TORSE-333686 format. One record per residue (C-alpha): residue number from 1; x, y, z. Coordinates in Angstrom, 2 decimals, decimal comma. Layout:
% TORSE-333686
<atom><num>NUM</num><u>X</u><v>Y</v><w>Z</w></atom>
...
This chain:
% TORSE-333686
<atom><num>1</num><u>-33,40</u><v>-37,90</v><w>-4,85</w></atom>
<atom><num>2</num><u>-36,42</u><v>-40,13</v><w>-5,48</w></atom>
<atom><num>3</num><u>-37,97</u><v>-43,05</v><w>-3,62</w></atom>
<atom><num>4</num><u>-41,46</u><v>-44,36</v><w>-4,40</w></atom>
<atom><num>5</num><u>-42,26</u><v>-45,10</v><w>-0,75</w></atom>
<atom><num>6</num><u>-40,26</u><v>-42,63</v><w>1,35</w></atom>
<atom><num>7</num><u>-39,81</u><v>-39,67</v><w>-0,98</w></atom>
<atom><num>8</num><u>-41,79</u><v>-37,17</v><w>1,16</w></atom>
<atom><num>9</num><u>-40,15</u><v>-38,29</v><w>4,41</w></atom>
<atom><num>10</num><u>-36,68</u><v>-38,07</v><w>2,95</w></atom>
<atom><num>11</num><u>-37,26</u><v>-34,63</v><w>1,52</w></atom>
<atom><num>12</num><u>-38,60</u><v>-33,40</v><w>4,86</w></atom>
<atom><num>13</num><u>-35,58</u><v>-34,75</v><w>6,73</w></atom>
<atom><num>14</num><u>-33,24</u><v>-33,20</v><w>4,15</w></atom>
<atom><num>15</num><u>-34,79</u><v>-29,72</v><w>4,48</w></atom>
<atom><num>16</num><u>-34,96</u><v>-29,84</v><w>8,25</w></atom>
<atom><num>17</num><u>-31,31</u><v>-30,83</v><w>8,51</w></atom>
<atom><num>18</num><u>-30,15</u><v>-28,00</v><w>6,26</w></atom>
<atom><num>19</num><u>-32,19</u><v>-25,44</v><w>8,16</w></atom>
<atom><num>20</num><u>-30,63</u><v>-26,49</v><w>11,45</w></atom>
<atom><num>21</num><u>-27,01</u><v>-26,82</v><w>10,33</w></atom>
<atom><num>22</num><u>-24,86</u><v>-25,41</v><w>7,50</w></atom>
<atom><num>23</num><u>-23,62</u><v>-28,92</v><w>6,62</w></atom>
<atom><num>24</num><u>-24,70</u><v>-32,43</v><w>7,54</w></atom>
<atom><num>25</num><u>-24,12</u><v>-36,11</v><w>6,88</w></atom>
<atom><num>26</num><u>-27,06</u><v>-38,52</v><w>7,19</w></atom>
<atom><num>27</num><u>-28,10</u><v>-42,00</v><w>6,09</w></atom>
<atom><num>28</num><u>-31,08</u><v>-43,07</v><w>3,95</w></atom>
<atom><num>29</num><u>-32,35</u><v>-46,67</v><w>3,61</w></atom>
<atom><num>30</num><u>-34,28</u><v>-48,25</v><w>0,79</w></atom>
<atom><num>31</num><u>-34,72</u><v>-51,85</v><w>-0,38</w></atom>
<atom><num>32</num><u>-31,12</u><v>-51,95</v><w>-1,59</w></atom>
<atom><num>33</num><u>-29,57</u><v>-50,88</v><w>1,70</w></atom>
<atom><num>34</num><u>-28,30</u><v>-47,74</v><w>3,45</w></atom>
<atom><num>35</num><u>-26,81</u><v>-44,76</v><w>1,61</w></atom>
<atom><num>36</num><u>-24,71</u><v>-41,97</v><w>3,16</w></atom>
<atom><num>37</num><u>-25,44</u><v>-38,44</v><w>1,93</w></atom>
<atom><num>38</num><u>-23,18</u><v>-35,42</v><w>2,51</w></atom>
<atom><num>39</num><u>-24,98</u><v>-32,09</v><w>2,15</w></atom>
<atom><num>40</num><u>-23,37</u><v>-28,92</v><w>0,92</w></atom>
<atom><num>41</num><u>-23,27</u><v>-25,82</v><w>3,09</w></atom>
<atom><num>42</num><u>-26,75</u><v>-24,46</v><w>3,37</w></atom>
<atom><num>43</num><u>-26,05</u><v>-21,19</v><w>5,24</w></atom>
<atom><num>44</num><u>-25,06</u><v>-17,85</v><w>3,74</w></atom>
<atom><num>45</num><u>-22,18</u><v>-15,73</v><w>4,97</w></atom>
<atom><num>46</num><u>-22,82</u><v>-12,30</v><w>6,51</w></atom>
<atom><num>47</num><u>-22,83</u><v>-9,37</v><w>4,12</w></atom>
<atom><num>48</num><u>-20,72</u><v>-6,32</v><w>5,02</w></atom>
<atom><num>49</num><u>-21,28</u><v>-2,77</v><w>3,88</w></atom>
<atom><num>50</num><u>-18,38</u><v>-0,32</v><w>3,89</w></atom>
<atom><num>51</num><u>-16,97</u><v>0,25</v><w>7,37</w></atom>
<atom><num>52</num><u>-16,24</u><v>3,98</v><w>7,57</w></atom>
<atom><num>53</num><u>-12,62</u><v>5,01</v><w>7,99</w></atom>
<atom><num>54</num><u>-11,85</u><v>8,18</v><w>9,93</w></atom>
<atom><num>55</num><u>-9,28</u><v>10,95</v><w>10,18</w></atom>
<atom><num>56</num><u>-8,85</u><v>12,80</v><w>13,48</w></atom>
<atom><num>57</num><u>-6,38</u><v>15,29</v><w>14,86</w></atom>
<atom><num>58</num><u>-3,56</u><v>13,95</v><w>17,02</w></atom>
<atom><num>59</num><u>-4,64</u><v>13,25</v><w>20,59</w></atom>
<atom><num>60</num><u>-8,30</u><v>12,80</v><w>19,64</w></atom>
<atom><num>61</num><u>-10,28</u><v>9,55</v><w>19,84</w></atom>
<atom><num>62</num><u>-12,16</u><v>8,25</v><w>16,83</w></atom>
<atom><num>63</num><u>-15,96</u><v>8,25</v><w>16,76</w></atom>
<atom><num>64</num><u>-17,32</u><v>4,86</v><w>17,97</w></atom>
<atom><num>65</num><u>-18,68</u><v>2,66</v><w>15,19</w></atom>
<atom><num>66</num><u>-22,01</u><v>0,83</v><w>15,50</w></atom>
<atom><num>67</num><u>-21,09</u><v>-2,42</v><w>13,78</w></atom>
<atom><num>68</num><u>-24,71</u><v>-3,60</v><w>13,50</w></atom>
<atom><num>69</num><u>-25,16</u><v>-0,88</v><w>10,88</w></atom>
<atom><num>70</num><u>-22,35</u><v>-2,40</v><w>8,80</w></atom>
<atom><num>71</num><u>-23,55</u><v>-6,01</v><w>8,54</w></atom>
<atom><num>72</num><u>-26,51</u><v>-8,08</v><w>7,41</w></atom>
<atom><num>73</num><u>-26,84</u><v>-11,81</v><w>8,15</w></atom>
<atom><num>74</num><u>-29,22</u><v>-13,25</v><w>5,51</w></atom>
<atom><num>75</num><u>-30,18</u><v>-16,30</v><w>7,57</w></atom>
<atom><num>76</num><u>-29,49</u><v>-15,27</v><w>11,16</w></atom>
<atom><num>77</num><u>-29,62</u><v>-12,47</v><w>13,68</w></atom>
<atom><num>78</num><u>-27,18</u><v>-9,59</v><w>13,37</w></atom>
<atom><num>79</num><u>-27,01</u><v>-9,60</v><w>17,16</w></atom>
<atom><num>80</num><u>-25,43</u><v>-13,07</v><w>17,01</w></atom>
<atom><num>81</num><u>-22,49</u><v>-11,84</v><w>14,91</w></atom>
<atom><num>82</num><u>-19,08</u><v>-12,12</v><w>16,59</w></atom>
<atom><num>83</num><u>-16,68</u><v>-9,32</v><w>15,61</w></atom>
<atom><num>84</num><u>-12,88</u><v>-9,53</v><w>15,61</w></atom>
<atom><num>85</num><u>-10,22</u><v>-7,08</v><w>14,42</w></atom>
<atom><num>86</num><u>-6,66</u><v>-7,54</v><w>13,17</w></atom>
<atom><num>87</num><u>-3,96</u><v>-5,11</v><w>12,07</w></atom>
<atom><num>88</num><u>-4,21</u><v>-3,03</v><w>15,24</w></atom>
<atom><num>89</num><u>-0,58</u><v>-2,15</v><w>15,95</w></atom>
<atom><num>90</num><u>-0,72</u><v>1,53</v><w>16,92</w></atom>
<atom><num>91</num><u>-4,46</u><v>1,59</v><w>17,56</w></atom>
<atom><num>92</num><u>-6,36</u><v>0,00</v><w>20,43</w></atom>
<atom><num>93</num><u>-9,74</u><v>-1,49</v><w>19,45</w></atom>
<atom><num>94</num><u>-12,37</u><v>-2,43</v><w>22,01</w></atom>
<atom><num>95</num><u>-15,64</u><v>-4,03</v><w>20,85</w></atom>
<atom><num>96</num><u>-18,45</u><v>-4,13</v><w>23,41</w></atom>
<atom><num>97</num><u>-22,08</u><v>-4,86</v><w>22,49</w></atom>
<atom><num>98</num><u>-21,07</u><v>-4,66</v><w>18,82</w></atom>
<atom><num>99</num><u>-19,81</u><v>-1,09</v><w>19,16</w></atom>
<atom><num>100</num><u>-16,15</u><v>-0,56</v><w>18,23</w></atom>
<atom><num>101</num><u>-14,19</u><v>2,06</v><w>20,17</w></atom>
<atom><num>102</num><u>-10,86</u><v>2,97</v><w>18,57</w></atom>
<atom><num>103</num><u>-8,09</u><v>5,12</v><w>20,03</w></atom>
<atom><num>104</num><u>-4,31</u><v>5,53</v><w>19,56</w></atom>
<atom><num>105</num><u>-2,21</u><v>3,57</v><w>22,03</w></atom>
<atom><num>106</num><u>0,07</u><v>6,62</v><w>22,23</w></atom>
<atom><num>107</num><u>-1,76</u><v>9,95</v><w>22,41</w></atom>
<atom><num>108</num><u>1,04</u><v>11,62</v><w>20,39</w></atom>
<atom><num>109</num><u>1,01</u><v>9,03</v><w>17,61</w></atom>
<atom><num>110</num><u>0,72</u><v>10,42</v><w>14,07</w></atom>
<atom><num>111</num><u>0,14</u><v>7,99</v><w>11,24</w></atom>
<atom><num>112</num><u>-2,33</u><v>5,84</v><w>9,36</w></atom>
<atom><num>113</num><u>-3,35</u><v>2,24</v><w>10,04</w></atom>
<atom><num>114</num><u>-5,60</u><v>-0,19</v><w>8,17</w></atom>
<atom><num>115</num><u>-7,83</u><v>-2,40</v><w>10,33</w></atom>
<atom><num>116</num><u>-9,39</u><v>-5,63</v><w>9,09</w></atom>
<atom><num>117</num><u>-12,83</u><v>-6,30</v><w>10,59</w></atom>
<atom><num>118</num><u>-14,24</u><v>-9,85</v><w>10,52</w></atom>
<atom><num>119</num><u>-17,92</u><v>-10,62</v><w>11,17</w></atom>
<atom><num>120</num><u>-18,58</u><v>-14,31</v><w>11,97</w></atom>
<atom><num>121</num><u>-22,08</u><v>-15,78</v><w>12,27</w></atom>
<atom><num>122</num><u>-23,31</u><v>-18,67</v><w>14,42</w></atom>
<atom><num>123</num><u>-22,49</u><v>-21,18</v><w>11,66</w></atom>
<atom><num>124</num><u>-18,86</u><v>-20,08</v><w>11,44</w></atom>
<atom><num>125</num><u>-19,33</u><v>-18,27</v><w>8,15</w></atom>
<atom><num>126</num><u>-17,72</u><v>-14,84</v><w>7,95</w></atom>
<atom><num>127</num><u>-17,13</u><v>-11,71</v><w>5,90</w></atom>
<atom><num>128</num><u>-14,26</u><v>-9,22</v><w>6,12</w></atom>
<atom><num>129</num><u>-13,81</u><v>-5,54</v><w>5,40</w></atom>
<atom><num>130</num><u>-11,00</u><v>-3,00</v><w>5,76</w></atom>
<atom><num>131</num><u>-11,09</u><v>0,57</v><w>7,02</w></atom>
<atom><num>132</num><u>-8,29</u><v>3,14</v><w>7,30</w></atom>
<atom><num>133</num><u>-7,88</u><v>5,23</v><w>10,46</w></atom>
<atom><num>134</num><u>-5,57</u><v>8,25</v><w>10,49</w></atom>
<atom><num>135</num><u>-4,30</u><v>10,37</v><w>13,36</w></atom>
<atom><num>136</num><u>-2,92</u><v>13,54</v><w>11,81</w></atom>
<atom><num>137</num><u>-1,80</u><v>17,09</v><w>12,48</w></atom>
<atom><num>138</num><u>-4,04</u><v>20,11</v><w>12,11</w></atom>
<atom><num>139</num><u>-3,49</u><v>23,29</v><w>10,10</w></atom>
<atom><num>140</num><u>-5,68</u><v>26,41</v><w>9,89</w></atom>
<atom><num>141</num><u>-6,29</u><v>27,37</v><w>6,26</w></atom>
<atom><num>142</num><u>-7,49</u><v>30,98</v><w>5,96</w></atom>
<atom><num>143</num><u>-9,88</u><v>31,65</v><w>3,08</w></atom>
<atom><num>144</num><u>-11,04</u><v>35,11</v><w>2,02</w></atom>
<atom><num>145</num><u>-14,30</u><v>35,74</v><w>0,15</w></atom>
<atom><num>146</num><u>-13,67</u><v>35,21</v><w>-3,56</w></atom>
<atom><num>147</num><u>-10,68</u><v>33,53</v><w>-5,22</w></atom>
<atom><num>148</num><u>-7,95</u><v>32,11</v><w>-2,98</w></atom>
<atom><num>149</num><u>-4,58</u><v>30,78</v><w>-4,13</w></atom>
<atom><num>150</num><u>-3,80</u><v>27,97</v><w>-1,66</w></atom>
<atom><num>151</num><u>-1,42</u><v>25,05</v><w>-1,11</w></atom>
<atom><num>152</num><u>-1,75</u><v>22,50</v><w>1,70</w></atom>
<atom><num>153</num><u>1,23</u><v>21,66</v><w>3,96</w></atom>
<atom><num>154</num><u>-0,26</u><v>18,24</v><w>4,90</w></atom>
<atom><num>155</num><u>-1,37</u><v>15,06</v><w>3,14</w></atom>
<atom><num>156</num><u>-5,11</u><v>14,39</v><w>3,03</w></atom>
<atom><num>157</num><u>-7,20</u><v>12,04</v><w>0,89</w></atom>
<atom><num>158</num><u>-10,48</u><v>13,80</v><w>1,64</w></atom>
<atom><num>159</num><u>-12,25</u><v>15,51</v><w>-1,28</w></atom>
<atom><num>160</num><u>-11,98</u><v>19,28</v><w>-1,58</w></atom>
<atom><num>161</num><u>-15,72</u><v>19,75</v><w>-0,99</w></atom>
<atom><num>162</num><u>-15,49</u><v>17,69</v><w>2,21</w></atom>
<atom><num>163</num><u>-12,59</u><v>19,71</v><w>3,60</w></atom>
<atom><num>164</num><u>-14,05</u><v>23,12</v><w>2,79</w></atom>
<atom><num>165</num><u>-17,73</u><v>23,96</v><w>3,00</w></atom>
<atom><num>166</num><u>-19,03</u><v>27,13</v><w>1,40</w></atom>
<atom><num>167</num><u>-17,21</u><v>26,69</v><w>-1,91</w></atom>
<atom><num>168</num><u>-18,83</u><v>27,97</v><w>-5,08</w></atom>
<atom><num>169</num><u>-17,88</u><v>24,66</v><w>-6,76</w></atom>
<atom><num>170</num><u>-16,95</u><v>21,24</v><w>-5,28</w></atom>
<atom><num>171</num><u>-13,39</u><v>21,25</v><w>-6,62</w></atom>
<atom><num>172</num><u>-10,24</u><v>23,35</v><w>-6,99</w></atom>
<atom><num>173</num><u>-8,30</u><v>24,49</v><w>-10,06</w></atom>
<atom><num>174</num><u>-4,68</u><v>23,38</v><w>-10,48</w></atom>
<atom><num>175</num><u>-2,06</u><v>24,13</v><w>-13,13</w></atom>
<atom><num>176</num><u>-1,21</u><v>21,14</v><w>-15,33</w></atom>
<atom><num>177</num><u>2,10</u><v>20,17</v><w>-16,95</w></atom>
<atom><num>178</num><u>0,48</u><v>20,97</v><w>-20,30</w></atom>
<atom><num>179</num><u>0,15</u><v>24,62</v><w>-19,28</w></atom>
<atom><num>180</num><u>-3,56</u><v>24,91</v><w>-18,60</w></atom>
<atom><num>181</num><u>-5,95</u><v>24,74</v><w>-15,67</w></atom>
<atom><num>182</num><u>-7,48</u><v>21,43</v><w>-14,66</w></atom>
<atom><num>183</num><u>-10,05</u><v>20,46</v><w>-12,05</w></atom>
<atom><num>184</num><u>-8,65</u><v>19,04</v><w>-8,81</w></atom>
<atom><num>185</num><u>-10,87</u><v>17,06</v><w>-6,44</w></atom>
<atom><num>186</num><u>-8,17</u><v>15,97</v><w>-3,95</w></atom>
<atom><num>187</num><u>-5,45</u><v>18,39</v><w>-2,86</w></atom>
<atom><num>188</num><u>-1,84</u><v>17,25</v><w>-2,58</w></atom>
<atom><num>189</num><u>0,84</u><v>18,97</v><w>-0,48</w></atom>
<atom><num>190</num><u>2,83</u><v>21,77</v><w>-2,11</w></atom>
<atom><num>191</num><u>0,56</u><v>21,95</v><w>-5,16</w></atom>
<atom><num>192</num><u>-0,89</u><v>25,41</v><w>-5,63</w></atom>
<atom><num>193</num><u>-4,61</u><v>25,56</v><w>-6,46</w></atom>
<atom><num>194</num><u>-7,37</u><v>28,11</v><w>-6,79</w></atom>
<atom><num>195</num><u>-10,57</u><v>27,77</v><w>-4,79</w></atom>
<atom><num>196</num><u>-13,56</u><v>30,11</v><w>-4,92</w></atom>
<atom><num>197</num><u>-15,13</u><v>30,64</v><w>-1,51</w></atom>
<atom><num>198</num><u>-18,41</u><v>32,48</v><w>-1,17</w></atom>
<atom><num>199</num><u>-18,03</u><v>34,02</v><w>2,29</w></atom>
<atom><num>200</num><u>-14,55</u><v>33,34</v><w>3,63</w></atom>
<atom><num>201</num><u>-13,66</u><v>31,01</v><w>6,49</w></atom>
<atom><num>202</num><u>-10,92</u><v>29,51</v><w>8,62</w></atom>
<atom><num>203</num><u>-10,79</u><v>25,80</v><w>7,78</w></atom>
<atom><num>204</num><u>-9,08</u><v>23,29</v><w>10,04</w></atom>
<atom><num>205</num><u>-7,36</u><v>20,78</v><w>7,74</w></atom>
<atom><num>206</num><u>-6,17</u><v>17,53</v><w>9,35</w></atom>
<atom><num>207</num><u>-3,72</u><v>15,27</v><w>7,56</w></atom>
<atom><num>208</num><u>-0,37</u><v>13,53</v><w>7,69</w></atom>
<atom><num>209</num><u>2,80</u><v>15,67</v><w>7,78</w></atom>
<atom><num>210</num><u>4,99</u><v>15,89</v><w>4,69</w></atom>
<atom><num>211</num><u>8,42</u><v>14,32</v><w>4,42</w></atom>
<atom><num>212</num><u>11,45</u><v>16,57</v><w>4,41</w></atom>
<atom><num>213</num><u>11,74</u><v>16,90</v><w>0,64</w></atom>
<atom><num>214</num><u>11,76</u><v>20,04</v><w>-1,45</w></atom>
<atom><num>215</num><u>9,88</u><v>21,34</v><w>-4,47</w></atom>
<atom><num>216</num><u>11,27</u><v>20,66</v><w>-7,96</w></atom>
<atom><num>217</num><u>10,63</u><v>23,24</v><w>-10,66</w></atom>
<atom><num>218</num><u>10,10</u><v>22,59</v><w>-14,36</w></atom>
<atom><num>219</num><u>10,38</u><v>24,87</v><w>-17,37</w></atom>
<atom><num>220</num><u>7,56</u><v>27,37</v><w>-17,59</w></atom>
<atom><num>221</num><u>5,12</u><v>28,43</v><w>-14,92</w></atom>
<atom><num>222</num><u>5,02</u><v>26,48</v><w>-11,65</w></atom>
<atom><num>223</num><u>2,16</u><v>26,87</v><w>-9,16</w></atom>
<atom><num>224</num><u>3,45</u><v>25,60</v><w>-5,82</w></atom>
<atom><num>225</num><u>3,41</u><v>26,18</v><w>-2,07</w></atom>
<atom><num>226</num><u>5,53</u><v>25,65</v><w>1,01</w></atom>
<atom><num>227</num><u>5,28</u><v>22,60</v><w>3,26</w></atom>
<atom><num>228</num><u>7,43</u><v>21,60</v><w>6,21</w></atom>
<atom><num>229</num><u>7,02</u><v>19,02</v><w>9,00</w></atom>
<atom><num>230</num><u>5,34</u><v>20,29</v><w>12,20</w></atom>
<atom><num>231</num><u>5,51</u><v>22,30</v><w>14,34</w></atom>
<atom><num>232</num><u>4,35</u><v>24,79</v><w>11,74</w></atom>
<atom><num>233</num><u>6,13</u><v>28,17</v><w>11,81</w></atom>
<atom><num>234</num><u>4,04</u><v>31,30</v><w>12,22</w></atom>
<atom><num>235</num><u>6,38</u><v>33,39</v><w>10,05</w></atom>
<atom><num>236</num><u>6,81</u><v>33,10</v><w>6,26</w></atom>
<atom><num>237</num><u>9,54</u><v>30,79</v><w>4,98</w></atom>
<atom><num>238</num><u>12,42</u><v>31,71</v><w>2,67</w></atom>
<atom><num>239</num><u>13,33</u><v>30,11</v><w>-0,65</w></atom>
<atom><num>240</num><u>15,64</u><v>27,58</v><w>1,02</w></atom>
<atom><num>241</num><u>12,61</u><v>26,09</v><w>2,77</w></atom>
<atom><num>242</num><u>10,95</u><v>25,48</v><w>-0,60</w></atom>
<atom><num>243</num><u>13,87</u><v>24,41</v><w>-2,78</w></atom>
<atom><num>244</num><u>16,67</u><v>23,41</v><w>-0,38</w></atom>
<atom><num>245</num><u>19,74</u><v>25,21</v><w>0,98</w></atom>
<atom><num>246</num><u>21,60</u><v>27,12</v><w>-1,70</w></atom>
<atom><num>247</num><u>18,86</u><v>26,56</v><w>-4,29</w></atom>
<atom><num>248</num><u>17,50</u><v>29,76</v><w>-5,82</w></atom>
<atom><num>249</num><u>18,56</u><v>31,88</v><w>-2,84</w></atom>
<atom><num>250</num><u>16,65</u><v>35,15</v><w>-2,60</w></atom>
<atom><num>251</num><u>14,38</u><v>34,33</v><w>-5,52</w></atom>
<atom><num>252</num><u>10,97</u><v>35,95</v><w>-5,60</w></atom>
<atom><num>253</num><u>7,64</u><v>34,36</v><w>-6,35</w></atom>
<atom><num>254</num><u>4,26</u><v>35,80</v><w>-7,24</w></atom>
<atom><num>255</num><u>1,74</u><v>35,74</v><w>-4,41</w></atom>
<atom><num>256</num><u>-1,94</u><v>36,68</v><w>-4,53</w></atom>
<atom><num>257</num><u>-3,49</u><v>39,49</v><w>-2,50</w></atom>
<atom><num>258</num><u>-6,24</u><v>42,08</v><w>-2,57</w></atom>
<atom><num>259</num><u>-4,23</u><v>44,13</v><w>-5,07</w></atom>
<atom><num>260</num><u>-3,67</u><v>41,14</v><w>-7,37</w></atom>
<atom><num>261</num><u>-0,29</u><v>39,50</v><w>-7,91</w></atom>
<atom><num>262</num><u>2,61</u><v>40,78</v><w>-5,81</w></atom>
<atom><num>263</num><u>6,29</u><v>39,67</v><w>-5,84</w></atom>
<atom><num>264</num><u>7,45</u><v>38,19</v><w>-2,54</w></atom>
<atom><num>265</num><u>10,45</u><v>36,46</v><w>-0,98</w></atom>
<atom><num>266</num><u>8,50</u><v>35,19</v><w>2,04</w></atom>
<atom><num>267</num><u>6,27</u><v>32,17</v><w>1,57</w></atom>
<atom><num>268</num><u>3,48</u><v>31,45</v><w>4,05</w></atom>
<atom><num>269</num><u>2,13</u><v>27,98</v><w>4,73</w></atom>
<atom><num>270</num><u>-1,30</u><v>27,53</v><w>3,19</w></atom>
<atom><num>271</num><u>-0,67</u><v>29,94</v><w>0,29</w></atom>
<atom><num>272</num><u>0,21</u><v>29,18</v><w>-3,31</w></atom>
<atom><num>273</num><u>2,83</u><v>30,99</v><w>-5,41</w></atom>
<atom><num>274</num><u>3,84</u><v>31,25</v><w>-9,05</w></atom>
<atom><num>275</num><u>7,45</u><v>30,68</v><w>-10,14</w></atom>
<atom><num>276</num><u>8,65</u><v>30,98</v><w>-13,72</w></atom>
<atom><num>277</num><u>11,62</u><v>29,08</v><w>-15,22</w></atom>
<atom><num>278</num><u>12,54</u><v>30,34</v><w>-18,72</w></atom>
<atom><num>279</num><u>13,32</u><v>27,77</v><w>-21,44</w></atom>
<atom><num>280</num><u>16,93</u><v>26,64</v><w>-21,38</w></atom>
<atom><num>281</num><u>17,41</u><v>27,63</v><w>-17,75</w></atom>
<atom><num>282</num><u>17,24</u><v>25,68</v><w>-14,51</w></atom>
<atom><num>283</num><u>16,60</u><v>28,57</v><w>-12,15</w></atom>
<atom><num>284</num><u>13,51</u><v>30,78</v><w>-11,83</w></atom>
<atom><num>285</num><u>13,43</u><v>34,23</v><w>-13,34</w></atom>
<atom><num>286</num><u>12,96</u><v>37,25</v><w>-11,13</w></atom>
<atom><num>287</num><u>9,15</u><v>37,71</v><w>-11,21</w></atom>
<atom><num>288</num><u>9,41</u><v>41,44</v><w>-11,81</w></atom>
<atom><num>289</num><u>10,54</u><v>40,58</v><w>-15,33</w></atom>
<atom><num>290</num><u>7,32</u><v>38,76</v><w>-16,15</w></atom>
<atom><num>291</num><u>3,90</u><v>38,39</v><w>-14,57</w></atom>
<atom><num>292</num><u>1,86</u><v>35,20</v><w>-14,25</w></atom>
<atom><num>293</num><u>0,13</u><v>34,41</v><w>-17,50</w></atom>
<atom><num>294</num><u>-2,81</u><v>32,74</v><w>-15,80</w></atom>
<atom><num>295</num><u>-4,51</u><v>34,66</v><w>-13,02</w></atom>
<atom><num>296</num><u>-7,76</u><v>33,29</v><w>-11,65</w></atom>
<atom><num>297</num><u>-10,18</u><v>35,56</v><w>-13,46</w></atom>
<atom><num>298</num><u>-10,47</u><v>35,53</v><w>-17,23</w></atom>
<atom><num>299</num><u>-8,32</u><v>32,48</v><w>-17,89</w></atom>
<atom><num>300</num><u>-10,75</u><v>29,63</v><w>-18,18</w></atom>
<atom><num>301</num><u>-11,78</u><v>29,30</v><w>-14,55</w></atom>
<atom><num>302</num><u>-15,51</u><v>28,93</v><w>-14,08</w></atom>
<atom><num>303</num><u>-17,11</u><v>31,48</v><w>-11,76</w></atom>
<atom><num>304</num><u>-20,72</u><v>30,36</v><w>-11,11</w></atom>
<atom><num>305</num><u>-21,67</u><v>33,36</v><w>-9,02</w></atom>
């Protein structure tokens, strides 16, 4: 905007108005009369970084979140941000002094809930971000020094290296449908995998319980494990717990122990087992007729020790 007489004054008024308010309407006069000017929004919305989701064991509160660490207001004070949350059905959220405290409304609740956080600045501009909070069940996974054949009985989306410290490599090895080993970074329930632990440990794994479905076998070698809803039994399960009542009753699988592979009819939670279905058949073959073709050592698994 130009005016030979009042150019500087008009520019000063324009800048001052925008600095004070995100939008404004004002009038300018020249020799031809008054003109009404509508300014565009001059403020900038807050900028959110990722709000950390959390997984805790049932009956445990989540770690409080310092929301100031998750936001930046480019043209205002972070302390002036007003925080609100939606989506809190099973979780209670209390925000005091920009610190969010989150806890289940029912101490026995097990599930996952997505919360939507909104940060609004003094000009009414806002930014939103989601975070997932899970209250799960806990399971003790026993790892020996060296190779361990495992299978989780719970759902978790945490990376292998985050669940288990002390691994020789930040991933597990699973058996693919193509009949070879593949790297696995996130474990899924009932899928058997190899992990190489340097010292041995008891790892508390927290996740959501599995649904009451059973394992389906395909032709060839199957690397699987048992999983049932809690409470978790202390004793090994039988084949009916893996495949369903009347399915492959009394069938053996190959488990892993200090002596190598051993046939077994009892399947412990947390352990993985091999089952073999010959071509043209729908039921597994007794494992004493054939041994697993892919043990941990010497079959393509990297051992960095």
